[in-house]
C-alpha positions in Angstrom: -8.1 -11.4 -17.7 -5.1 -9.3 -16.8 -2.8 -8.7 -19.8 0.8 -8.3 -18.7 4.2 -7.5 -20.1 7.6 -7.1 -18.4 6.9 -5.2 -15.1 3.4 -4.2 -15.8 -0.1 -5.8 -15.5 -3.3 -4.3 -16.8 -6.5 -4.5 -14.8 -10.1 -3.5 -15.6 -11.8 -0.6 -13.8 -13.9 -3.1 -11.8 -10.7 -4.1 -9.9 -9.7 -0.5 -8.8 -9.4 0.3 -5.1 -10.5 3.6 -3.7 -6.9 4.7 -3.6 -6.5 3.8 -7.3 -9.5 6.0 -8.2 -8.1 8.9 -6.3 -4.8 8.5 -8.0 -6.5 8.4 -11.4 -8.3 11.6 -10.6 -5.0 13.3 -9.8 -3.7 12.2 -13.2 -6.7 13.7 -15.0 -6.3 17.0 -13.1 -2.6 17.3 -13.9 -2.1 20.3 -16.2 0.9 18.9 -18.1 -0.9 15.6 -18.8 -4.0 17.6 -19.8 -2.0 19.6 -22.3 -0.4 16.5 -23.8 -3.9 15.2 -24.3 -5.3 18.4 -25.7 -7.9 18.8 -23.0 -8.4 21.1 -19.9 -7.6 19.5 -16.5 -10.6 17.5 -15.4 -12.3 19.1 -12.4 -15.2 16.6 -11.8 -15.7 15.4 -8.3 -14.5 11.9 -7.8 -17.9 10.2 -7.5 -19.0 11.7 -10.8 -15.7 10.8 -12.5 -16.0 7.2 -11.4 -19.6 7.0 -12.5 -18.9 8.4 -15.9 -15.8 6.3 -16.6 -17.5 3.1 -15.4 -20.5 3.9 -17.7 -18.2 4.8 -20.6 -16.3 1.5 -20.2 -19.5 -0.5 -20.6 -20.3 0.9 -24.0 -19.8 -1.3 -27.0 -16.4 -1.8 -28.6 -14.0 -0.5 -25.9 -11.7 -2.0 -23.3 -10.2 0.2 -20.6 -7.4 -0.9 -18.2 -5.4 0.5 -15.3 -1.6 0.1 -15.5 0.0 -1.5 -12.4 3.7 -1.7 -11.9 5.8 -4.6 -10.4 4.8 -3.5 -6.9 1.1 -3.6 -7.8 0.9 0.3 -7.7 -1.5 2.0 -10.1 0.5 4.3 -12.4 -1.7 5.1 -15.4 -4.4 4.1 -17.8 -4.6 2.6 -21.3 -7.5 1.8 -23.5 -8.6 0.3 -26.8 -11.5 2.3 -28.2 -13.5 2.8 -31.4 -13.0 -1.0 -32.1 -14.7 -1.6 -35.4 -14.3 -4.9 -37.1 -10.6 -5.8 -36.9 -9.3 -2.2 -36.2 -9.1 -0.4 -32.9 -7.5 2.8 -31.5 -5.0 2.9 -28.6 -4.8 5.6 -25.9 -2.3 5.7 -22.9 -1.1 7.8 -20.1 1.6 7.2 -17.5 0.3 9.5 -14.8 2.8 8.8 -12.0 5.7 11.2 -12.3 7.9 8.8 -10.4 7.5 6.4 -13.3 8.3 8.8 -16.1 11.3 7.9 -18.3 11.3 4.4 -16.9 10.1 2.4 -19.9 6.7 1.6 -18.4 4.7 3.1 -21.3 6.2 0.8 -24.0 5.7 -2.2 -21.6 2.0 -1.3 -21.1 1.5 -0.9 -24.8 3.0 -4.3 -25.4 0.5 -5.8 -22.9 -2.4 -4.0 -24.5 -1.3 -5.0 -28.0 -1.1 -8.6 -26.9 -4.7 -8.4 -25.8 -5.7 -6.6 -29.0 -4.0 -8.9 -31.4 -4.0 -12.3 -29.7 -7.3 -12.1 -27.7 -9.5 -9.8 -29.8 -8.0 -10.8 -33.1 -7.5 -7.2 -34.4 -5.6 -6.7 -37.6 -4.5 -3.1 -37.0 -4.2 -0.8 -34.0 -4.1 3.0 -34.5 -3.4 6.0 -32.3 -3.3 9.8 -32.4 -0.7 12.1 -30.8 0.5 15.6 -31.2 3.3 16.7 -33.5 5.1 18.5 -30.8 5.2 15.4 -28.6 8.4 13.9 -30.0 9.1 11.7 -27.0 5.7 10.0 -27.4 6.4 9.4 -31.1 9.7 7.8 -30.3 8.0 5.5 -27.7 5.3 4.5 -30.2 7.9 3.7 -32.8 9.8 1.7 -30.3 6.9 -0.8 -30.1 6.4 -0.8 -33.8 4.0 2.0 -34.7 4.7 4.0 -37.9 3.3 7.4 -39.0 0.5 7.4 -41.6 -0.5 11.0 -41.7 -0.7 14.5 -40.2 -3.3 17.2 -40.1 -3.8 20.3 -38.0 -6.6 20.1 -35.3 -9.1 22.9 -34.5 -6.5 24.6 -32.2 -3.8 24.5 -34.8 -1.7 21.8 -33.1 -0.6 19.1 -35.5 -2.4 15.7 -35.1 -0.1 12.8 -35.9 -1.8 9.5 -36.9 0.1 6.2 -36.4 -0.7 2.6 -37.0 0.7 -0.9 -36.2 -0.5 -3.9 -38.3 -0.6 -7.2 -36.5 1.9 -8.7 -39.0 4.5 -6.1 -38.0 4.2 -6.4 -34.2 7.1 -8.2 -32.4 5.8 -9.0 -28.9 9.0 -10.4 -27.4 9.2 -13.1 -24.8 7.5 -11.1 -22.0 4.1 -10.7 -23.6 1.5 -12.5 -21.6 -1.9 -11.5 -23.0 -3.8 -14.1 -21.1 -1.9 -14.2 -17.8 -3.3 -13.8 -14.3 -7.0 -14.4 -15.2 -9.3 -13.0 -12.6 -13.0 -13.3 -13.3 -14.6 -12.3 -16.6 -12.5 -10.2 -19.1 -13.5 -6.6 -19.4 -16.2 -5.7 -22.0 -14.7 -4.6 -25.3 -16.5 -1.5 -26.3 -17.0 0.9 -29.2 -18.2 4.4 -29.7 -17.5 6.9 -32.5 -14.4 8.7 -31.3 -14.9 12.5 -31.2 -11.5 14.2 -30.8 -13.2 17.5 -30.1 -15.1 16.1 -27.1 -13.4 16.6 -23.8 -15.2 13.9 -21.9 -14.0 12.3 -18.6 -12.0 9.7 -20.5 -10.2 11.9 -23.0 -7.0 11.8 -21.0 -6.9 8.1 -21.8 -8.0 8.4 -25.4 -5.5 10.9 -26.7 -2.2 9.2 -26.5 0.1 11.4 -24.4 3.7 10.6 -23.6 4.2 6.9 -22.9 8.0 7.4 -22.7 7.3 8.9 -19.3 
């Protein structure tokens, strides 16, 4: 299954090409993206990063996707994680600077939300971002998220928690949660989310700036 919305299509890690993996590695090593996600740049060799992310994606209650644009170019990553019952948490990065400020983040979120609500049957999707990341907060509000709380993290940065209930989501005419089916859908996975852990997938899990 390839959830899609507007110009973007989401694909599971199993469909990544070697070039897609190299581009993902460059996103995880980008210092600005790492700062927005509250982690140091990831310096793992590519073979180890691939192995760990593939293993991570096969744990229970998680679904990880690459974001592909209208030219079928890989531009970022998005994920549902910590799916428990009818609640899950969203993470997203748009890693390609050529696609920043182009509206691809909100479209990718709509595609993932269509999958979360219409395919998985979730009731609420949550996310975390930083208080100084105002552009990200505007992008999240654009697709319907609202703030539910704030608290300082271990480094003193303000952690902003946002939620979107299914009843408040307005998908629009371009949401295609079940479009372009290609093989089995990705496994939906779950682990307890540890915000302090800087694992290989943390750049996905801490929502950075989807307005980019």
